[in-house]
C-alpha positions in Angstrom: 0.0 4.8 -9.1 1.5 7.6 -7.2 3.1 5.3 -4.7 5.1 4.0 -7.5 6.1 6.8 -9.4 6.8 9.2 -6.6 9.5 5.9 -5.5 10.9 6.6 -9.1 9.2 3.5 -10.4 8.8 3.3 -14.1 5.3 2.6 -14.7 5.5 -0.2 -17.4 7.7 -2.4 -14.7 5.1 -2.0 -11.8 3.2 -5.0 -11.5 2.9 -6.8 -8.1 0.4 -8.0 -5.5 0.1 -4.6 -4.2 0.5 -2.3 -6.6 -1.0 -2.9 -10.0 -1.1 0.1 -12.8 -1.4 -1.8 -16.2 -2.9 0.7 -18.4 -2.1 3.6 -16.5 2.1 3.3 -18.1 1.0 6.5 -20.4 -0.2 8.6 -17.5 2.9 8.3 -15.3 5.9 7.8 -17.8 6.3 11.0 -19.6 9.0 9.3 -22.1 6.6 6.7 -22.7 3.6 9.0 -23.3 5.9 11.1 -25.5 6.6 8.2 -27.6 2.9 6.8 -28.5 1.7 10.6 -29.2 4.4 10.5 -31.5 3.8 7.1 -32.9 0.2 8.0 -33.4 0.7 11.5 -35.0 3.0 9.7 -37.4 0.6 7.0 -37.9 -2.8 9.4 -38.0 -0.3 11.5 -41.0 0.5 8.8 -43.0 -3.0 7.9 -42.9 -4.1 11.2 -44.0 -1.3 11.4 -46.9 -2.5 8.3 -48.4 -6.3 9.1 -48.1 -4.9 12.8 -50.3 -3.5 10.6 -52.6 -6.1 8.5 -53.6 -8.3 11.3 -53.7 -6.5 13.3 -56.3 -5.9 10.0 -58.3 -9.6 8.9 -57.7 -8.8 5.7 -56.5 -10.4 4.1 -53.6 -7.7 1.5 -51.8 -9.1 0.8 -48.4 -6.3 -2.0 -47.7 -3.4 0.7 -49.0 -4.8 3.2 -46.0 -4.8 0.6 -43.3 -1.1 -0.5 -44.6 0.0 3.5 -44.1 -1.1 2.8 -40.3 -0.1 -0.7 -39.8 3.7 0.2 -40.2 3.4 2.6 -37.2 1.4 0.2 -35.0 3.0 -2.7 -35.0 5.4 -1.3 -32.0 2.2 -0.7 -30.1 1.6 -4.6 -30.8 4.8 -5.8 -29.7 4.7 -3.7 -26.8 1.5 -5.2 -25.8 2.3 -8.7 -26.4 5.1 -8.3 -24.2 2.9 -6.8 -21.5 0.7 -9.7 -22.3 3.0 -12.4 -21.8 4.4 -10.4 -18.4 1.2 -10.2 -16.8 0.3 -14.5 -17.5 3.6 -15.3 -16.1 2.3 -12.6 -13.1 -1.3 -14.6 -13.0 0.5 -18.0 -12.7 2.8 -17.2 -10.0 -0.2 -15.5 -8.4 -1.8 -18.6 -9.0 0.5 -21.2 -8.2 1.0 -19.2 -4.8 -2.6 -19.2 -3.9 -3.2 -22.9 -5.1 -0.1 -24.6 -3.7 -0.8 -28.1 -2.2 -4.8 -27.5 -2.9 -5.5 -30.3 -5.1 -9.1 -30.6 -4.8 -12.1 -28.3 -3.9 -12.6 -30.0 -0.6 -9.2 -28.9 0.4 -10.0 -25.5 0.5 
């Protein structure tokens, strides 16, 4: 990871045969870390506001509490799906390179 970030690479885009820092993006990209911190804090704030409203109103609605956070987690969900697709493509490419021309276990 240090090698990738010291070379000016964005952690979210680094993923090769020699360098894979998946899951460490937050540690190496200040802007991504700030964005995620803001998203998380906004989601928590929204949940606390909904909980306060429910307490004052004397109601209990866990679905409304979940929905209060869900709008803030959509971007993280989309980002995770993107990374998942990217990782699947990388894995497929590595598999193809490793097993190109090998039809059976006997060929290994």
